[in-house]
C-alpha positions as CSV (number, residue, x, y, z in Angstrom):
1,Q,89.4,74.3,42.3
2,V,87.6,76.6,44.7
3,Q,88.2,77.1,48.2
4,L,85.4,78.4,50.6
5,V,86.0,79.2,54.2
6,E,83.2,80.1,56.4
7,S,83.3,82.2,59.4
8,G,81.0,84.0,61.9
9,G,79.1,81.0,63.5
10,G,78.5,80.8,67.1
11,L,75.8,80.9,69.8
12,V,73.0,83.3,70.1
13,Q,69.7,83.5,72.1
14,A,66.4,83.2,70.3
15,G,65.4,86.4,68.7
16,G,68.8,87.6,68.1
17,S,70.8,88.1,65.2
18,L,74.2,86.7,63.7
19,R,75.9,87.2,60.5
20,V,78.1,84.4,58.8
21,S,80.3,84.9,56.1
22,C,82.3,82.8,53.4
23,A,85.2,83.7,51.5
24,A,86.0,82.2,48.2
25,S,89.4,81.7,46.6
26,G,91.0,79.9,43.7
27,T,89.5,79.4,40.4
28,I,86.6,81.9,41.1
29,F,85.9,82.8,37.6
30,S,83.8,79.8,37.1
31,I,81.5,80.9,40.1
32,N,78.3,82.4,39.3
33,A,76.2,81.5,42.2
34,M,77.0,81.4,46.0
35,G,75.0,80.4,48.8
36,W,74.1,78.7,52.1
37,Y,72.8,75.4,52.8
38,R,72.0,74.0,56.4
39,Q,72.0,70.6,58.2
40,A,70.2,70.3,61.7
41,P,71.1,67.0,63.7
42,G,69.0,64.4,62.2
43,K,67.9,66.1,59.4
44,Q,68.8,66.4,55.6
45,R,71.0,69.3,54.4
46,E,68.5,72.0,53.2
47,L,69.0,75.2,51.1
48,V,68.9,78.4,52.9
49,A,69.6,81.0,50.2
50,I,71.5,81.6,46.9
51,I,72.8,84.7,45.2
52,T,74.0,84.8,41.7
53,S,76.6,87.3,40.5
54,G,73.9,89.4,39.0
55,G,72.2,89.8,42.4
56,S,69.4,87.3,42.0
57,T,68.3,85.8,45.3
58,T,66.6,82.7,46.2
59,Y,65.2,81.9,49.8
60,A,63.9,79.1,51.6
61,D,60.3,79.7,52.9
62,S,61.3,79.3,56.4
63,V,63.8,82.3,56.4
64,K,62.0,84.7,54.1
65,G,61.8,88.1,55.8
66,R,64.3,87.1,58.4
67,F,67.5,86.1,56.6
68,T,69.4,88.3,53.9
69,I,72.0,87.0,51.6
70,S,74.5,89.5,50.1
71,R,77.6,89.3,47.9
72,D,80.8,91.3,47.6
73,N,82.2,90.5,44.3
74,A,85.3,92.4,44.8
75,K,85.9,90.4,47.8
76,N,84.8,87.2,46.5
77,T,82.6,86.8,49.8
78,V,79.0,85.8,50.5
79,Y,77.3,87.0,53.7
80,L,74.1,85.5,55.5
81,Q,72.6,88.1,57.8
82,M,70.0,86.3,60.2
83,N,67.7,88.0,62.3
84,S,64.9,86.9,64.3
85,L,66.7,83.8,65.1
86,K,64.7,80.7,66.4
87,P,65.8,77.8,68.1
88,E,64.9,75.7,64.7
89,D,67.8,77.6,62.9
90,T,70.0,75.5,64.9
91,A,72.2,73.8,62.2
92,V,75.8,73.9,60.7
93,Y,75.7,76.3,58.0
94,Y,77.5,75.1,54.8
95,C,78.7,77.8,52.3
96,T,78.2,76.6,48.7
97,A,79.4,77.7,45.3
98,G,79.1,76.9,41.5
99,S,78.3,77.8,37.9
100,H,74.6,78.0,38.3
101,P,72.3,77.8,41.3
102,R,71.5,74.2,40.5
103,I,74.8,73.3,40.0
104,M,77.0,74.0,43.3
105,D,80.2,72.2,42.9
106,Y,82.0,73.5,46.0
107,W,81.2,73.2,49.7
108,G,82.9,74.7,52.8
109,K,83.4,72.8,55.9
110,G,80.4,74.3,57.7
111,T,80.0,76.6,60.7
112,L,77.8,75.9,63.5
113,V,75.0,78.3,64.5
114,T,73.2,77.4,68.0
115,V,70.0,79.2,68.8
116,S,69.0,78.8,72.5
117,S,65.6,79.2,73.7
């Protein structure tokens, strides 16, 4: 099993920046991909960004150029740097991990990011 613990959410004004982190523990040798999804009130959970152990990244169109995902393999931690935040970025951000970007078996409990206008 793999445990994921997010941190770093909070309240920020539009145009501001925030970084969320996710630390993985457990049977982490099985993990290749780590990333972030988000779920806004009344909406479905959606992909934000994914990064593989080799450094390949995938971003949602809505965050390209504003968000950057990075990974510290030595610390088993993935980060999401969010810049130029918009009110529509308000959501619970969930960390996820798995053996492949399309097979994300593990999920954190989420961290709330609120962007005020």
